[in-house]
Every structure is written in structure tokens, then in C-alpha cells.
C-alpha positions, 0 to 999 in steps of 0.5 A: 500500500502506498504512503501519504506524503506525511506518514500517518502512523494511524494507518500502519497501526490499523493495518498491523491490527488487521493483519493479526486479526486475519491470522487469528481469524484462520486459527479460530476457524479451525475449532469453531465447532468445538468451542463456544468461546472460539465462536464468539471470537469468530464473531468479533473478528469476522464482523469487521476485519475484512471490510476494514482491511479492504477499506484500507486497501482502497484508501491507499489504492490511488497510487495505482492510477497516477497520471490518469493511467492504470498501473497494469504491473500492479494488477499483474503482480496481484494475479501472480500472487494469487496463483503462487499462493494457490500453488503453495497451498495445494503443494502443502495441503491439497492432494485433490484436483487443482482448480485454477479458476475456483477459490474459496480460501485465502488467495481470493484477496489477491485476485480481488485486488487485481479486479478491484483496481481495474474496476475502480480505474474505469469508475475513478471519475464517477460520483461515489454517491452513485457508485457506492449505493449501486455496488451495495445494491448489487451485493445485496441482490447477488446473494439470491443467485446460487451460481454466483460463488467462489468461481473467479472469487466473484461473490467476494469481489462483488460483496466487498467492493463497496468497502474498497471504493469507499476507501478509494473515494476518501482521503487518508489524512481527512479520515484520520483527522475525523477520528482524533476527537477525544470524546469520539474515541471514548465513545468508540471504546465503549461501543467496542466493549459492548460489541465484545459483550454481545458476541458472547451473550448472543453467540447462539443467534449471531453465529447463525449469520456465519455464511454472511460474514464469510461472504462467499455463500449464497443466502440459501446457506442461511437458516432462513434464506428470505432474511439474507438480504436484510442480514447482509444489509445489517452486516454492512451497517454494523461492520462500518460502525465497528470499523470506524470505532476501531480506527478511532481507538487506535493511536496515530503514533509510532510504537513497537508494533507499528512496523507490522503494518508495512509487512502485511503481504508476507504475513497474509501470504505465508500464514495459511500454508503454515497453518495447514502444516500445523493442522495436518501434523496434528499439532494444532489439536494438541495445542488447542487441547491445552487451551483455546487462549494458547492456540490464539497466542500461537496465531499472534506469534506466527504473525510476529514471526512473519512480520520480519522486514526481510520477508517483505523484500521480495513482495516489494520487488514484485509489486514494483516490477515492470512486467510491461514497460511504462513511459518515463513520465509514469511512476 
């Protein structure tokens, strides 16, 4: 993700938290069937982490459209990462048929980023007040079509696009400024505390919304498909509110964990194959048997290990590599 002229550490801290939550989210999903506590943690994480993660991706996507041109090389890089990660996961975990155009697992984000950049380039001059409602309406409607699934990651691409375009339409500095009011930050902290409490108190009912939270299932997967459009609309509203609250409570200062925000790609790329190895070896079950909290701590430790700056070097080179030579005045 590109930087603003004067670095806002707030966004590094947001990205640091989110990438840790991405890792924890996948650790959590291994045992949601065995623990009510883990189900509540799942609800807390999945209620907002990908919408906010994608919003921030959109917020810093503007560098892909410099000089009113699409940086095609960045699009190509994301497609390459998509297939590299698919191949890596297949090598360490999947003995079955390789499906090049179907993806319900973690590589989907890489392909989605490529598609979102292309779509946003064509919509870059459109009025956000039109694009966002239309994209939300489209996302609400597609849930009724079973054929819109994880083929080409199309369900998630459509469902999450409103968050990406909203980020693209906003200015990072202005958003950061709006979230620094002390009273607002206190209110945001109280709101997040209430969300956490409700995730535990209302877990049985809220967990039924899981097909909506993962964003690749049609409404038919819900206990009540007729409620699908209402639940997705409610999720959009709740995730937006929680996301804003999270931005409010995080500091706009450099701390010992801020650096993680600059290492999101290697963490995202490597953590899932490693988690597959841990689970397939039986080690995951043994650690979880000790304590669910210990299992979650393992996820945090893995994120910290993968955040070493050296791992970021090849990803930075790939994202800047010129697969297609550009004119000298393009940067």
C-alpha cells in the first residue's frame, strides 16, 4: 500500500491490527465447532476485519492510477500472487484436483485486488454517491443467485467492493483527522466493549449469520434464506460502525508494533500454508487441547514471526516490477 506524503502512523497501526486479526481469524476457524468461546471470537473478528482491511486497501489504492493511467504491473503482480499462493497451498495441503479458476480460501484477496483496481480505474471519475449505493445494491441482490460463488472469487469481489471504493473515494489524512476527537474515541471504546459483550451473550443467534460474514455463500446457506438480504444489509451497517470505532481507538503514533503494518503481504501470504502444516501434523489439536487462549497466542506469534522486514523484500520487488514497460513520465 502506498504512503501519504506525511506518514500517518494511524494507518500502519490499523493495518498491523488487521493483519493479526486475519491470522487469528484462520486459527479460530479451525475449532469453531468445538468451542463456544472460539465462536464468539469468530464473531468479533469476522464482523469487521475484512471490510476494514479492504477499506484500507482502497484508501491507499490511488497510487495505482497516477497520471490518469492504470498501473497494469500492479494488477499483474496481484494475479501472480494469487496463483503462487494457490500453488503453495495445494503443494502443502491439497492432494485433490487443482482448480485454477475456483477459490474459496485465502488467495481470493489477491485476485480481488487485481479486479478491484481495474474496476475502480474505469469508475475513478464517477460520483461515489452513485457508485457506492449501486455496488451495495448489487451485493445485496447477488446473494439470491446460487451460481454466483467462489468461481473467479466473484461473490467476494462483488460483496466487498463497496468497502474498497469507499476507501478509494476518501482521503487518508481527512479520515484520520475525523477520528482524533477525544470524546469520539471514548465513545468508540465503549461501543467496542459492548460489541465484545454481545458476541458472547448472543453467540447462539449471531453465529447463525456465519455464511454472511464469510461472504462467499449464497443466502440459501442461511437458516432462513428470505432474511439474507436484510442480514447482509445489517452486516454492512454494523461492520462500518465497528470499523470506524476501531480506527478511532487506535493511536496515530509510532510504537513497537507499528512496523507490522508495512509487512502485511508476507504475513497474509505465508500464514495459511503454515497453518495447514500445523493442522495436518496434528499439532494444532494438541495445542488447542491445552487451551483455546494458547492456540490464539500461537496465531499472534506466527504473525510476529512473519512480520520480519526481510520477508517483505521480495513482495516489494514484485509489486514494483515492470512486467510491461511504462513511459518515463509514469511512476
